[in-house]
ChimeraX commands (.cxc) that place a marker at each C-alpha (Angstrom):
marker #1 position 0.00,0.00,0.00 radius 0.5
marker #1 position 1.34,3.44,-0.89 radius 0.5
marker #1 position 1.98,5.99,1.87 radius 0.5
marker #1 position -1.03,8.11,2.79 radius 0.5
marker #1 position 0.51,11.30,1.44 radius 0.5
marker #1 position 0.57,9.74,-2.06 radius 0.5
marker #1 position -3.12,10.62,-2.32 radius 0.5
marker #1 position -2.80,14.22,-1.16 radius 0.5
marker #1 position -2.72,15.77,-4.63 radius 0.5
marker #1 position -3.64,14.73,-8.12 radius 0.5
marker #1 position -0.59,14.22,-10.36 radius 0.5
marker #1 position -0.54,15.61,-13.88 radius 0.5
marker #1 position 1.26,13.56,-16.48 radius 0.5
marker #1 position 2.88,15.83,-19.04 radius 0.5
marker #1 position 4.67,15.36,-22.31 radius 0.5
marker #1 position 7.13,12.67,-23.26 radius 0.5
marker #1 position 10.48,14.09,-24.39 radius 0.5
marker #1 position 12.88,12.05,-26.49 radius 0.5
marker #1 position 16.47,12.31,-25.32 radius 0.5
marker #1 position 18.27,12.31,-28.63 radius 0.5
marker #1 position 17.52,14.52,-31.69 radius 0.5
marker #1 position 18.42,11.61,-33.99 radius 0.5
marker #1 position 19.41,7.98,-33.56 radius 0.5
marker #1 position 20.87,7.33,-30.08 radius 0.5
marker #1 position 24.58,6.61,-29.68 radius 0.5
marker #1 position 25.52,3.02,-30.44 radius 0.5
marker #1 position 22.81,2.54,-33.07 radius 0.5
marker #1 position 23.22,-0.54,-35.26 radius 0.5
marker #1 position 20.94,-2.73,-37.39 radius 0.5
marker #1 position 20.39,-5.18,-34.53 radius 0.5
marker #1 position 18.98,-2.55,-32.17 radius 0.5
marker #1 position 15.32,-2.96,-31.11 radius 0.5
marker #1 position 12.70,-1.53,-33.41 radius 0.5
marker #1 position 9.50,-2.39,-31.56 radius 0.5
marker #1 position 8.50,-1.43,-28.04 radius 0.5
marker #1 position 7.25,-4.37,-26.00 radius 0.5
marker #1 position 4.94,-4.01,-23.00 radius 0.5
marker #1 position 3.97,-6.88,-20.69 radius 0.5
marker #1 position 1.39,-6.32,-17.95 radius 0.5
marker #1 position 2.29,-8.43,-14.92 radius 0.5
marker #1 position -0.82,-7.41,-12.96 radius 0.5
marker #1 position -4.04,-9.43,-12.74 radius 0.5
marker #1 position -5.94,-6.31,-11.72 radius 0.5
marker #1 position -6.77,-4.04,-14.70 radius 0.5
marker #1 position -7.09,-1.08,-12.31 radius 0.5
marker #1 position -3.50,-1.41,-11.12 radius 0.5
marker #1 position -1.24,-2.08,-14.11 radius 0.5
marker #1 position 2.27,-3.40,-13.58 radius 0.5
marker #1 position 3.92,-2.92,-16.95 radius 0.5
marker #1 position 7.32,-4.30,-17.86 radius 0.5
marker #1 position 8.75,-2.45,-20.84 radius 0.5
marker #1 position 11.55,-3.47,-23.18 radius 0.5
marker #1 position 12.54,-2.86,-26.80 radius 0.5
marker #1 position 13.22,0.82,-26.15 radius 0.5
marker #1 position 14.77,2.30,-29.29 radius 0.5
marker #1 position 13.86,5.94,-28.59 radius 0.5
marker #1 position 14.79,6.65,-24.97 radius 0.5
marker #1 position 12.81,9.42,-23.30 radius 0.5
marker #1 position 11.63,11.07,-20.11 radius 0.5
marker #1 position 7.98,11.38,-19.21 radius 0.5
marker #1 position 7.17,14.52,-17.22 radius 0.5
marker #1 position 4.84,14.31,-14.20 radius 0.5
marker #1 position 3.91,17.73,-12.83 radius 0.5
marker #1 position 2.54,18.42,-9.33 radius 0.5
marker #1 position -0.41,20.76,-8.86 radius 0.5
marker #1 position 1.71,22.91,-6.50 radius 0.5
marker #1 position 5.37,22.62,-7.51 radius 0.5
marker #1 position 8.04,23.47,-4.95 radius 0.5
marker #1 position 10.89,23.79,-7.45 radius 0.5
marker #1 position 12.50,20.38,-6.88 radius 0.5
marker #1 position 12.83,17.69,-9.55 radius 0.5
marker #1 position 13.56,13.98,-9.39 radius 0.5
marker #1 position 14.70,11.76,-12.25 radius 0.5
marker #1 position 13.12,8.33,-11.67 radius 0.5
marker #1 position 15.01,5.25,-12.85 radius 0.5
marker #1 position 12.97,2.01,-12.81 radius 0.5
marker #1 position 14.77,-1.29,-12.38 radius 0.5
marker #1 position 14.39,-4.66,-14.06 radius 0.5
marker #1 position 17.81,-6.35,-14.12 radius 0.5
marker #1 position 18.75,-4.28,-17.21 radius 0.5
marker #1 position 16.38,-6.64,-19.07 radius 0.5
marker #1 position 13.15,-4.61,-18.77 radius 0.5
marker #1 position 11.79,-1.55,-16.96 radius 0.5
marker #1 position 9.34,-2.03,-14.09 radius 0.5
marker #1 position 7.60,1.10,-15.30 radius 0.5
marker #1 position 4.54,1.33,-13.05 radius 0.5
marker #1 position 5.95,-0.05,-9.80 radius 0.5
marker #1 position 9.19,1.94,-9.90 radius 0.5
marker #1 position 8.17,4.80,-12.16 radius 0.5
marker #1 position 4.51,5.83,-12.11 radius 0.5
marker #1 position 3.89,4.93,-8.46 radius 0.5
marker #1 position 6.94,6.94,-7.45 radius 0.5
marker #1 position 5.91,9.94,-9.56 radius 0.5
marker #1 position 2.54,10.00,-7.82 radius 0.5
marker #1 position 3.86,10.33,-4.26 radius 0.5
marker #1 position 6.55,12.78,-5.33 radius 0.5
marker #1 position 3.93,14.93,-7.06 radius 0.5
marker #1 position 1.85,14.88,-3.88 radius 0.5
marker #1 position 4.79,16.61,-2.16 radius 0.5
marker #1 position 5.16,19.24,-4.87 radius 0.5
marker #1 position 8.12,17.55,-6.56 radius 0.5
marker #1 position 8.22,17.37,-10.36 radius 0.5
marker #1 position 9.07,13.85,-11.52 radius 0.5
marker #1 position 10.67,12.62,-14.73 radius 0.5
marker #1 position 10.39,8.90,-15.50 radius 0.5
marker #1 position 13.37,7.69,-17.52 radius 0.5
marker #1 position 12.82,5.13,-20.28 radius 0.5
marker #1 position 16.38,4.06,-20.97 radius 0.5
marker #1 position 17.79,1.63,-23.49 radius 0.5
marker #1 position 18.51,-1.93,-22.39 radius 0.5
marker #1 position 22.13,-2.90,-23.03 radius 0.5
marker #1 position 21.51,-6.44,-24.31 radius 0.5
marker #1 position 19.25,-5.36,-27.18 radius 0.5
marker #1 position 21.87,-4.91,-29.88 radius 0.5
marker #1 position 23.57,-1.62,-29.05 radius 0.5
marker #1 position 27.25,-0.96,-29.61 radius 0.5
marker #1 position 29.29,-0.31,-26.45 radius 0.5
marker #1 position 26.48,-1.85,-24.42 radius 0.5
marker #1 position 28.01,-1.23,-21.00 radius 0.5
marker #1 position 27.51,2.54,-21.17 radius 0.5
marker #1 position 24.26,2.72,-23.16 radius 0.5
marker #1 position 21.98,3.19,-20.10 radius 0.5
marker #1 position 24.39,5.74,-18.61 radius 0.5
marker #1 position 24.42,7.69,-21.87 radius 0.5
marker #1 position 20.64,8.03,-21.57 radius 0.5
marker #1 position 20.78,8.96,-17.88 radius 0.5
marker #1 position 23.40,11.66,-18.45 radius 0.5
marker #1 position 21.48,13.12,-21.37 radius 0.5
marker #1 position 18.22,13.05,-19.38 radius 0.5
marker #1 position 19.72,14.98,-16.48 radius 0.5
marker #1 position 21.12,17.58,-18.88 radius 0.5
marker #1 position 17.77,17.95,-20.67 radius 0.5
marker #1 position 16.00,18.46,-17.34 radius 0.5
marker #1 position 18.43,21.22,-16.42 radius 0.5
marker #1 position 18.25,22.79,-19.88 radius 0.5
marker #1 position 14.46,23.02,-19.56 radius 0.5
marker #1 position 14.32,23.87,-15.85 radius 0.5
marker #1 position 12.37,27.10,-16.37 radius 0.5
marker #1 position 9.86,25.35,-18.62 radius 0.5
marker #1 position 9.38,22.61,-16.01 radius 0.5
marker #1 position 9.11,25.10,-13.14 radius 0.5
marker #1 position 12.07,23.69,-11.24 radius 0.5
marker #1 position 15.41,24.92,-9.92 radius 0.5
marker #1 position 18.27,23.49,-12.00 radius 0.5
marker #1 position 20.30,23.26,-8.76 radius 0.5
marker #1 position 17.71,21.04,-7.06 radius 0.5
marker #1 position 17.45,17.92,-9.21 radius 0.5
marker #1 position 17.88,14.46,-7.68 radius 0.5
marker #1 position 17.94,10.95,-9.08 radius 0.5
marker #1 position 15.99,8.07,-7.51 radius 0.5
marker #1 position 16.67,4.56,-8.78 radius 0.5
marker #1 position 15.52,1.05,-7.92 radius 0.5
marker #1 position 17.40,-2.27,-8.13 radius 0.5
marker #1 position 19.26,-2.21,-11.48 radius 0.5
marker #1 position 17.86,1.30,-11.82 radius 0.5
marker #1 position 19.63,1.98,-8.53 radius 0.5
marker #1 position 22.84,0.86,-10.17 radius 0.5
marker #1 position 22.19,3.26,-13.04 radius 0.5
marker #1 position 21.29,6.10,-10.64 radius 0.5
marker #1 position 24.44,5.35,-8.65 radius 0.5
marker #1 position 26.49,5.30,-11.84 radius 0.5
marker #1 position 25.07,8.71,-12.76 radius 0.5
marker #1 position 25.99,10.02,-9.29 radius 0.5
marker #1 position 29.58,8.79,-9.61 radius 0.5
marker #1 position 30.24,9.00,-13.37 radius 0.5
marker #1 position 28.33,12.17,-14.26 radius 0.5
marker #1 position 31.38,13.85,-15.78 radius 0.5
marker #1 position 32.60,10.87,-17.78 radius 0.5
marker #1 position 32.46,11.60,-21.52 radius 0.5
marker #1 position 30.75,8.53,-22.93 radius 0.5
marker #1 position 29.08,10.02,-26.00 radius 0.5
marker #1 position 29.95,12.68,-28.55 radius 0.5
marker #1 position 28.82,16.25,-27.87 radius 0.5
marker #1 position 25.57,16.95,-29.73 radius 0.5
marker #1 position 24.31,20.42,-28.80 radius 0.5
marker #1 position 24.18,23.01,-26.05 radius 0.5
marker #1 position 22.35,20.60,-23.76 radius 0.5
marker #1 position 25.59,18.67,-23.41 radius 0.5
marker #1 position 27.37,21.72,-22.03 radius 0.5
marker #1 position 25.37,21.33,-18.81 radius 0.5
marker #1 position 26.29,19.17,-15.85 radius 0.5
marker #1 position 24.82,15.68,-15.55 radius 0.5
marker #1 position 25.57,15.56,-11.81 radius 0.5
marker #1 position 22.47,14.96,-9.70 radius 0.5
marker #1 position 22.25,17.11,-6.61 radius 0.5
marker #1 position 21.29,14.06,-4.54 radius 0.5
marker #1 position 20.85,10.33,-5.20 radius 0.5
marker #1 position 18.39,7.87,-3.70 radius 0.5
marker #1 position 19.35,4.23,-4.26 radius 0.5
marker #1 position 16.57,1.81,-3.32 radius 0.5
marker #1 position 17.52,-1.90,-2.91 radius 0.5
marker #1 position 20.28,-1.09,-5.43 radius 0.5
marker #1 position 22.70,-3.24,-7.36 radius 0.5
marker #1 position 26.08,-1.70,-6.50 radius 0.5
marker #1 position 29.02,-4.06,-6.97 radius 0.5
marker #1 position 29.41,-6.13,-10.13 radius 0.5
marker #1 position 32.56,-7.89,-8.94 radius 0.5
marker #1 position 31.70,-9.12,-5.43 radius 0.5
marker #1 position 30.21,-12.49,-4.56 radius 0.5
marker #1 position 26.96,-10.75,-3.54 radius 0.5
marker #1 position 26.37,-9.11,-6.92 radius 0.5
marker #1 position 23.16,-9.61,-8.88 radius 0.5
marker #1 position 24.39,-11.82,-11.71 radius 0.5
marker #1 position 21.47,-11.04,-14.01 radius 0.5
marker #1 position 22.05,-7.29,-13.91 radius 0.5
marker #1 position 25.79,-7.80,-14.33 radius 0.5
marker #1 position 25.48,-10.04,-17.37 radius 0.5
marker #1 position 22.69,-8.02,-18.97 radius 0.5
marker #1 position 24.77,-4.86,-18.66 radius 0.5
marker #1 position 28.22,-6.10,-19.67 radius 0.5
marker #1 position 27.59,-9.48,-21.26 radius 0.5
marker #1 position 28.70,-12.83,-19.87 radius 0.5
marker #1 position 32.37,-13.26,-19.11 radius 0.5
marker #1 position 33.15,-9.57,-18.67 radius 0.5
marker #1 position 36.75,-8.83,-17.69 radius 0.5
marker #1 position 37.72,-8.05,-14.09 radius 0.5
marker #1 position 38.62,-4.53,-15.24 radius 0.5
marker #1 position 35.15,-4.00,-16.76 radius 0.5
marker #1 position 33.46,-5.31,-13.61 radius 0.5
marker #1 position 35.55,-2.99,-11.46 radius 0.5
marker #1 position 34.84,0.01,-13.68 radius 0.5
marker #1 position 31.07,-0.61,-13.53 radius 0.5
marker #1 position 30.93,-1.16,-9.75 radius 0.5
marker #1 position 29.39,1.97,-8.26 radius 0.5
marker #1 position 31.26,1.72,-4.95 radius 0.5
marker #1 position 34.56,1.85,-6.85 radius 0.5
marker #1 position 33.66,5.15,-8.51 radius 0.5
marker #1 position 32.91,7.33,-5.49 radius 0.5
marker #1 position 34.88,10.59,-5.47 radius 0.5
marker #1 position 34.92,13.90,-3.66 radius 0.5
marker #1 position 32.35,15.10,-6.21 radius 0.5
marker #1 position 29.77,12.40,-5.51 radius 0.5
marker #1 position 26.52,14.00,-4.28 radius 0.5
marker #1 position 24.76,12.98,-1.04 radius 0.5
marker #1 position 23.42,9.43,-1.24 radius 0.5
marker #1 position 20.42,7.82,0.47 radius 0.5
marker #1 position 20.49,4.01,0.62 radius 0.5
marker #1 position 17.64,1.60,1.42 radius 0.5
marker #1 position 17.72,-2.19,1.64 radius 0.5
marker #1 position 16.17,-5.09,3.53 radius 0.5
marker #1 position 17.76,-7.97,5.36 radius 0.5
marker #1 position 15.63,-10.56,3.59 radius 0.5
marker #1 position 16.27,-9.35,0.03 radius 0.5
marker #1 position 17.06,-12.59,-1.77 radius 0.5
marker #1 position 17.71,-10.92,-5.12 radius 0.5
marker #1 position 20.03,-8.01,-4.31 radius 0.5
marker #1 position 21.55,-8.53,-0.85 radius 0.5
marker #1 position 21.92,-5.57,1.50 radius 0.5
marker #1 position 25.69,-6.07,1.24 radius 0.5
marker #1 position 25.43,-3.95,-1.90 radius 0.5
marker #1 position 24.12,-0.97,0.05 radius 0.5
marker #1 position 26.67,-1.53,2.80 radius 0.5
marker #1 position 29.49,-1.49,0.22 radius 0.5
marker #1 position 28.25,1.87,-1.10 radius 0.5
marker #1 position 27.88,3.24,2.42 radius 0.5
marker #1 position 31.46,2.25,3.25 radius 0.5
marker #1 position 32.75,3.83,0.03 radius 0.5
marker #1 position 30.92,7.08,0.74 radius 0.5
marker #1 position 32.21,7.17,4.30 radius 0.5
marker #1 position 35.77,6.52,3.13 radius 0.5
marker #1 position 35.45,9.47,0.72 radius 0.5
marker #1 position 33.86,11.60,3.48 radius 0.5
marker #1 position 30.72,12.16,1.45 radius 0.5
marker #1 position 27.22,12.62,2.96 radius 0.5
marker #1 position 25.37,9.31,3.14 radius 0.5
marker #1 position 22.47,7.66,4.98 radius 0.5
marker #1 position 21.86,3.91,5.11 radius 0.5
marker #1 position 18.62,2.22,6.19 radius 0.5
marker #1 position 18.40,-1.58,6.35 radius 0.5
marker #1 position 15.06,-3.00,7.45 radius 0.5
marker #1 position 14.52,-6.50,8.75 radius 0.5
marker #1 position 12.09,-7.50,6.03 radius 0.5
marker #1 position 10.37,-6.37,2.87 radius 0.5
marker #1 position 12.11,-8.45,0.23 radius 0.5
marker #1 position 12.91,-6.90,-3.14 radius 0.5
marker #1 position 11.07,-4.81,-5.71 radius 0.5
marker #1 position 8.40,-3.45,-3.38 radius 0.5
marker #1 position 8.48,0.16,-4.57 radius 0.5
marker #1 position 5.88,1.97,-2.43 radius 0.5
marker #1 position 3.55,-1.01,-2.28 radius 0.5
marker #1 position 4.43,-2.43,1.12 radius 0.5
marker #1 position 1.57,-2.53,3.65 radius 0.5
marker #1 position 1.82,-0.01,6.49 radius 0.5
marker #1 position 2.43,-2.91,8.88 radius 0.5
marker #1 position 5.85,-3.32,7.29 radius 0.5
marker #1 position 8.35,-0.88,8.83 radius 0.5
marker #1 position 10.16,-0.51,5.48 radius 0.5
marker #1 position 7.01,1.15,4.08 radius 0.5
marker #1 position 8.10,4.43,5.68 radius 0.5
marker #1 position 11.11,4.79,3.38 radius 0.5
marker #1 position 9.63,7.69,1.30 radius 0.5
marker #1 position 9.42,9.81,4.46 radius 0.5
marker #1 position 13.01,8.93,5.32 radius 0.5
marker #1 position 14.11,9.85,1.81 radius 0.5
marker #1 position 12.30,13.20,1.85 radius 0.5
marker #1 position 13.75,14.02,5.29 radius 0.5
marker #1 position 17.22,13.31,3.90 radius 0.5
marker #1 position 16.47,15.40,0.80 radius 0.5
marker #1 position 15.23,18.28,2.95 radius 0.5
marker #1 position 18.34,18.14,5.13 radius 0.5
marker #1 position 20.43,18.70,2.00 radius 0.5
marker #1 position 18.32,21.52,0.63 radius 0.5
marker #1 position 16.67,19.67,-2.25 radius 0.5
marker #1 position 13.13,20.23,-0.95 radius 0.5
marker #1 position 11.55,22.45,1.71 radius 0.5
marker #1 position 11.88,21.20,5.26 radius 0.5
marker #1 position 8.11,21.61,5.71 radius 0.5
marker #1 position 6.04,19.45,3.35 radius 0.5
marker #1 position 2.30,18.75,3.01 radius 0.5
marker link #1:1,2 radius 0.2
marker link #1:2,3 radius 0.2
marker link #1:3,4 radius 0.2
marker link #1:4,5 radius 0.2
marker link #1:5,6 radius 0.2
marker link #1:6,7 radius 0.2
marker link #1:7,8 radius 0.2
marker link #1:8,9 radius 0.2
marker link #1:9,10 radius 0.2
marker link #1:10,11 radius 0.2
marker link #1:11,12 radius 0.2
marker link #1:12,13 radius 0.2
marker link #1:13,14 radius 0.2
marker link #1:14,15 radius 0.2
marker link #1:15,16 radius 0.2
marker link #1:16,17 radius 0.2
marker link #1:17,18 radius 0.2
marker link #1:18,19 radius 0.2
marker link #1:19,20 radius 0.2
marker link #1:20,21 radius 0.2
marker link #1:21,22 radius 0.2
marker link #1:22,23 radius 0.2
marker link #1:23,24 radius 0.2
marker link #1:24,25 radius 0.2
marker link #1:25,26 radius 0.2
marker link #1:26,27 radius 0.2
marker link #1:27,28 radius 0.2
marker link #1:28,29 radius 0.2
marker link #1:29,30 radius 0.2
marker link #1:30,31 radius 0.2
marker link #1:31,32 radius 0.2
marker link #1:32,33 radius 0.2
marker link #1:33,34 radius 0.2
marker link #1:34,35 radius 0.2
marker link #1:35,36 radius 0.2
marker link #1:36,37 radius 0.2
marker link #1:37,38 radius 0.2
marker link #1:38,39 radius 0.2
marker link #1:39,40 radius 0.2
marker link #1:40,41 radius 0.2
marker link #1:41,42 radius 0.2
marker link #1:42,43 radius 0.2
marker link #1:43,44 radius 0.2
marker link #1:44,45 radius 0.2
marker link #1:45,46 radius 0.2
marker link #1:46,47 radius 0.2
marker link #1:47,48 radius 0.2
marker link #1:48,49 radius 0.2
marker link #1:49,50 radius 0.2
marker link #1:50,51 radius 0.2
marker link #1:51,52 radius 0.2
marker link #1:52,53 radius 0.2
marker link #1:53,54 radius 0.2
marker link #1:54,55 radius 0.2
marker link #1:55,56 radius 0.2
marker link #1:56,57 radius 0.2
marker link #1:57,58 radius 0.2
marker link #1:58,59 radius 0.2
marker link #1:59,60 radius 0.2
marker link #1:60,61 radius 0.2
marker link #1:61,62 radius 0.2
marker link #1:62,63 radius 0.2
marker link #1:63,64 radius 0.2
marker link #1:64,65 radius 0.2
marker link #1:65,66 radius 0.2
marker link #1:66,67 radius 0.2
marker link #1:67,68 radius 0.2
marker link #1:68,69 radius 0.2
marker link #1:69,70 radius 0.2
marker link #1:70,71 radius 0.2
marker link #1:71,72 radius 0.2
marker link #1:72,73 radius 0.2
marker link #1:73,74 radius 0.2
marker link #1:74,75 radius 0.2
marker link #1:75,76 radius 0.2
marker link #1:76,77 radius 0.2
marker link #1:77,78 radius 0.2
marker link #1:78,79 radius 0.2
marker link #1:79,80 radius 0.2
marker link #1:80,81 radius 0.2
marker link #1:81,82 radius 0.2
marker link #1:82,83 radius 0.2
marker link #1:83,84 radius 0.2
marker link #1:84,85 radius 0.2
marker link #1:85,86 radius 0.2
marker link #1:86,87 radius 0.2
marker link #1:87,88 radius 0.2
marker link #1:88,89 radius 0.2
marker link #1:89,90 radius 0.2
marker link #1:90,91 radius 0.2
marker link #1:91,92 radius 0.2
marker link #1:92,93 radius 0.2
marker link #1:93,94 radius 0.2
marker link #1:94,95 radius 0.2
marker link #1:95,96 radius 0.2
marker link #1:96,97 radius 0.2
marker link #1:97,98 radius 0.2
marker link #1:98,99 radius 0.2
marker link #1:99,100 radius 0.2
marker link #1:100,101 radius 0.2
marker link #1:101,102 radius 0.2
marker link #1:102,103 radius 0.2
marker link #1:103,104 radius 0.2
marker link #1:104,105 radius 0.2
marker link #1:105,106 radius 0.2
marker link #1:106,107 radius 0.2
marker link #1:107,108 radius 0.2
marker link #1:108,109 radius 0.2
marker link #1:109,110 radius 0.2
marker link #1:110,111 radius 0.2
marker link #1:111,112 radius 0.2
marker link #1:112,113 radius 0.2
marker link #1:113,114 radius 0.2
marker link #1:114,115 radius 0.2
marker link #1:115,116 radius 0.2
marker link #1:116,117 radius 0.2
marker link #1:117,118 radius 0.2
marker link #1:118,119 radius 0.2
marker link #1:119,120 radius 0.2
marker link #1:120,121 radius 0.2
marker link #1:121,122 radius 0.2
marker link #1:122,123 radius 0.2
marker link #1:123,124 radius 0.2
marker link #1:124,125 radius 0.2
marker link #1:125,126 radius 0.2
marker link #1:126,127 radius 0.2
marker link #1:127,128 radius 0.2
marker link #1:128,129 radius 0.2
marker link #1:129,130 radius 0.2
marker link #1:130,131 radius 0.2
marker link #1:131,132 radius 0.2
marker link #1:132,133 radius 0.2
marker link #1:133,134 radius 0.2
marker link #1:134,135 radius 0.2
marker link #1:135,136 radius 0.2
marker link #1:136,137 radius 0.2
marker link #1:137,138 radius 0.2
marker link #1:138,139 radius 0.2
marker link #1:139,140 radius 0.2
marker link #1:140,141 radius 0.2
marker link #1:141,142 radius 0.2
marker link #1:142,143 radius 0.2
marker link #1:143,144 radius 0.2
marker link #1:144,145 radius 0.2
marker link #1:145,146 radius 0.2
marker link #1:146,147 radius 0.2
marker link #1:147,148 radius 0.2
marker link #1:148,149 radius 0.2
marker link #1:149,150 radius 0.2
marker link #1:150,151 radius 0.2
marker link #1:151,152 radius 0.2
marker link #1:152,153 radius 0.2
marker link #1:153,154 radius 0.2
marker link #1:154,155 radius 0.2
marker link #1:155,156 radius 0.2
marker link #1:156,157 radius 0.2
marker link #1:157,158 radius 0.2
marker link #1:158,159 radius 0.2
marker link #1:159,160 radius 0.2
marker link #1:160,161 radius 0.2
marker link #1:161,162 radius 0.2
marker link #1:162,163 radius 0.2
marker link #1:163,164 radius 0.2
marker link #1:164,165 radius 0.2
marker link #1:165,166 radius 0.2
marker link #1:166,167 radius 0.2
marker link #1:167,168 radius 0.2
marker link #1:168,169 radius 0.2
marker link #1:169,170 radius 0.2
marker link #1:170,171 radius 0.2
marker link #1:171,172 radius 0.2
marker link #1:172,173 radius 0.2
marker link #1:173,174 radius 0.2
marker link #1:174,175 radius 0.2
marker link #1:175,176 radius 0.2
marker link #1:176,177 radius 0.2
marker link #1:177,178 radius 0.2
marker link #1:178,179 radius 0.2
marker link #1:179,180 radius 0.2
marker link #1:180,181 radius 0.2
marker link #1:181,182 radius 0.2
marker link #1:182,183 radius 0.2
marker link #1:183,184 radius 0.2
marker link #1:184,185 radius 0.2
marker link #1:185,186 radius 0.2
marker link #1:186,187 radius 0.2
marker link #1:187,188 radius 0.2
marker link #1:188,189 radius 0.2
marker link #1:189,190 radius 0.2
marker link #1:190,191 radius 0.2
marker link #1:191,192 radius 0.2
marker link #1:192,193 radius 0.2
marker link #1:193,194 radius 0.2
marker link #1:194,195 radius 0.2
marker link #1:195,196 radius 0.2
marker link #1:196,197 radius 0.2
marker link #1:197,198 radius 0.2
marker link #1:198,199 radius 0.2
marker link #1:199,200 radius 0.2
marker link #1:200,201 radius 0.2
marker link #1:201,202 radius 0.2
marker link #1:202,203 radius 0.2
marker link #1:203,204 radius 0.2
marker link #1:204,205 radius 0.2
marker link #1:205,206 radius 0.2
marker link #1:206,207 radius 0.2
marker link #1:207,208 radius 0.2
marker link #1:208,209 radius 0.2
marker link #1:209,210 radius 0.2
marker link #1:210,211 radius 0.2
marker link #1:211,212 radius 0.2
marker link #1:212,213 radius 0.2
marker link #1:213,214 radius 0.2
marker link #1:214,215 radius 0.2
marker link #1:215,216 radius 0.2
marker link #1:216,217 radius 0.2
marker link #1:217,218 radius 0.2
marker link #1:218,219 radius 0.2
marker link #1:219,220 radius 0.2
marker link #1:220,221 radius 0.2
marker link #1:221,222 radius 0.2
marker link #1:222,223 radius 0.2
marker link #1:223,224 radius 0.2
marker link #1:224,225 radius 0.2
marker link #1:225,226 radius 0.2
marker link #1:226,227 radius 0.2
marker link #1:227,228 radius 0.2
marker link #1:228,229 radius 0.2
marker link #1:229,230 radius 0.2
marker link #1:230,231 radius 0.2
marker link #1:231,232 radius 0.2
marker link #1:232,233 radius 0.2
marker link #1:233,234 radius 0.2
marker link #1:234,235 radius 0.2
marker link #1:235,236 radius 0.2
marker link #1:236,237 radius 0.2
marker link #1:237,238 radius 0.2
marker link #1:238,239 radius 0.2
marker link #1:239,240 radius 0.2
marker link #1:240,241 radius 0.2
marker link #1:241,242 radius 0.2
marker link #1:242,243 radius 0.2
marker link #1:243,244 radius 0.2
marker link #1:244,245 radius 0.2
marker link #1:245,246 radius 0.2
marker link #1:246,247 radius 0.2
marker link #1:247,248 radius 0.2
marker link #1:248,249 radius 0.2
marker link #1:249,250 radius 0.2
marker link #1:250,251 radius 0.2
marker link #1:251,252 radius 0.2
marker link #1:252,253 radius 0.2
marker link #1:253,254 radius 0.2
marker link #1:254,255 radius 0.2
marker link #1:255,256 radius 0.2
marker link #1:256,257 radius 0.2
marker link #1:257,258 radius 0.2
marker link #1:258,259 radius 0.2
marker link #1:259,260 radius 0.2
marker link #1:260,261 radius 0.2
marker link #1:261,262 radius 0.2
marker link #1:262,263 radius 0.2
marker link #1:263,264 radius 0.2
marker link #1:264,265 radius 0.2
marker link #1:265,266 radius 0.2
marker link #1:266,267 radius 0.2
marker link #1:267,268 radius 0.2
marker link #1:268,269 radius 0.2
marker link #1:269,270 radius 0.2
marker link #1:270,271 radius 0.2
marker link #1:271,272 radius 0.2
marker link #1:272,273 radius 0.2
marker link #1:273,274 radius 0.2
marker link #1:274,275 radius 0.2
marker link #1:275,276 radius 0.2
marker link #1:276,277 radius 0.2
marker link #1:277,278 radius 0.2
marker link #1:278,279 radius 0.2
marker link #1:279,280 radius 0.2
marker link #1:280,281 radius 0.2
marker link #1:281,282 radius 0.2
marker link #1:282,283 radius 0.2
marker link #1:283,284 radius 0.2
marker link #1:284,285 radius 0.2
marker link #1:285,286 radius 0.2
marker link #1:286,287 radius 0.2
marker link #1:287,288 radius 0.2
marker link #1:288,289 radius 0.2
marker link #1:289,290 radius 0.2
marker link #1:290,291 radius 0.2
marker link #1:291,292 radius 0.2
marker link #1:292,293 radius 0.2
marker link #1:293,294 radius 0.2
marker link #1:294,295 radius 0.2
marker link #1:295,296 radius 0.2
marker link #1:296,297 radius 0.2
marker link #1:297,298 radius 0.2
marker link #1:298,299 radius 0.2
marker link #1:299,300 radius 0.2
marker link #1:300,301 radius 0.2
marker link #1:301,302 radius 0.2
marker link #1:302,303 radius 0.2
marker link #1:303,304 radius 0.2
marker link #1:304,305 radius 0.2
marker link #1:305,306 radius 0.2
marker link #1:306,307 radius 0.2
marker link #1:307,308 radius 0.2
marker link #1:308,309 radius 0.2
view
């Protein structure tokens, strides 16, 4: 069940904005040409779409009725094999909108669908998305200096990669948008994949991103905890002790890396909740309060007002 404040205001879904003015970087004849949507829900009133075959990556804008100037780029997970679009995109946009935060759901390319240089394809999209949000900040009614990223599972890996590799040049400069910073002002990583080289890594996300048999150097380069620097923004981490898919050791590794670099970080590990719950845990589950913990962390770092609805 979503937190009560998720129903405090009616969200307004806006336009969908393609990230690239032409073919995305890494285009080749084997790239996907047809978008595929699978509804995992048995209830037609609560869709649970899994999306793949994304050949034109985009952001979908969700506007609050009373914006407070903050923006959040939402990054759904799905093992880098699909996007859990409703659970980790739409549901998140709704509660963020209820707090006055403008949300942008990222539809990023999946690395195993025929793209060249597959290991950086999702990050190319995430960097470009953050730059487009900043370029259009006035149009969206947000402050370009108050834009966070919030990612889930493999989307947490991508959000963490954006937070640690925002200044890495991984695609050719296209236009003035690319002159802007891709650094998020804050990152929320929810039951995230972090390390791709440790024994607790999520093998599916690792292999879908880099391909099977990736070199130790490639695994190291793509492990978020190895990329933390003095420029990494504040990071909020959430995990559960009974997550059988992405163990909490991932979040602990990121916490340790942030502490070693003396960067602001908060880590919350709950006893139970499993994996992939989004904001759908019942209120009887302590982990269901994580959105309030995230917004308190965001407020403490100036992303959103300290007093919220």
